N, C-alpha and C positions, 0 to 999 in steps of 0.2 A: 259175505260179508258185504253190507250195504256201502260201506265206506269205499269200495273199490268201483262202483259206479258212479260216484260223485265226482264231479269236478274240483279242482282245487277252489275252495271257498264256498262251495255248494252246500246246500242246507238238506238236511235230513229231519222231517216232522213225523210225531206220530201222535198216537191216542191210547193211553193205557188206564186201566182201573186207578185212581188216586187212593194209593195203598195208605198214606197217612188217615186219611178222613176214614176210610174204611176200620184200618186197625183201631183207631182211636175209638170210633164207635163201639167197636167190640169189647176194647179194654174197659171202656164205661158198663157196658152190660154185666162183663164179668165182676168189677167192683162192686155194682148194685148189687147181685147175687153174694158176695161176702157181707157186705153191710146187713143184707136180709138174713143171714145166719144160714144160707143155703150150703150143704155138703157138697152139691154136684154142681160144676162149674160148666156152665152153659157153652154150647159150642155153635151159638147162632145171634143173628141178629134180626129182628123181625120188626115191619112196620104192615101199614095196612094194603101197602103197592109191592112190597117184596120181602122175601127171606134171603138171608145170605146164611149158608152154613159151612163152618170150615171143616176140613178133615182133621182129624185128631192123629197128631205127630209127635215123634220125641223130642225133634227140635222145636224152640218156639218160634224160629222164623228161618227156615231152609235155605240154603244158598241159590237155589232156583226159583223160592217164592213159595209163598204161604198159599196152598191148595186150597180153593172154595167153591162151593154152588150158589150160583144166583137163580132166584126163581121167581118171576112177577106173578103178581096174584093173578092175572087173568091169563096165565100159561099155564098149561100143564107139565111142559118139559122144563127141565133146568138146564143152564148154562155152567158148564166148566170154565174157571178162571183160574189165575194166580198174582199173588199180590206182589208185586216188583219193587225189591229194595233199590230204590232210587241211586242212592250212593254205589250200589254195585254196578250198575248199569251205568253210569258215569264213568267209573273206572274200567270198564269193559270197552268202553267207546273211546276212551283216552288212549287204551292200549291199541284201538283198532285206526287211530289217528283222527279221531273225530274231538271237536271241542264243545265242551256244555255252553249252549246260549241262554236256555230259559226253561222251565219247568212251570207250570199256573195251571191251578183248577179251572176247567171249562167254566163255570158260572162267572169265575173272576175274570177270565180272560174275556169274554163277552162283554162284560161291564166296561173293561177297560176299553175295549175298541168297539163301544157301542154306535159310534156315529158312522163308522165304515159297514158294519154288519146289519143295522137296522133296515135299512131302505132295502137290503136284497131280502131279508125276511118278511119285510112288508109286501113286498111287490111279489112273494109267491104264492099270495092269495090263500094261504092257510090259516091266517089270524093267530101267527105265532108271536106278533109285538103289539104292545098297547101304542096309542098316539104318540107317547113321548120316547118309544124304543124300547120299552122295559118288557123282558119275557114275560109271555101271561102262563100262568099255572094251570096249563090246562092237562088233560090226562095225557099225550102223549108229545113228545119234545121235536125238534128238527132230524133227529137222527133215526126217527119211525119207530123203533120198537122200545125206546127206553122211556121208561114212564118220567114224568118231569122231575118227581122227587128223587131220582137216581142222577142226575144230571151232574150234581155235587160230588158224585163218586166216580168222575169221569176227569183226566188232566191231560194237557196236552203237553208234547216237549219238543224241542228242538234242537240238534246239535248241527256244528259247521265242518266240514273237510278243514283240516288244518291246512294253512297255508306253508307250500314249502319252498 
């Protein structure tokens, strides 16, 4: 339990898939197939850069997260992930003595904090930002293996240890 390792008032930061964004894209895909009159419901989302395939499960959104596989267009292997139901994560964190501070999509977080991060990214020599500090839509982002078009599928979260 991470809360046992934090000092009172200490922070716990993390990065997880943005389940709201991914699930919304999936639901739009399902709706589009229904509107086209297709009888088979798609179990995936596809773009030029990635494919996300959901496992078929009895529950619409299981307690421990909806399982899916992510495969990038330039990769032979896929990665297994779970969509985290953030309200459930918040409840579990609260039970462990952590208070919710913030959750934000990574793209929005960068835009909100651009003045702080743009100089660091600009000085790393990888041409990740333009002269105004905006992220450049290039093949790979600052995480190295995540195509730029997938940055919007990532969110950051922050919890704080409750002061006792």
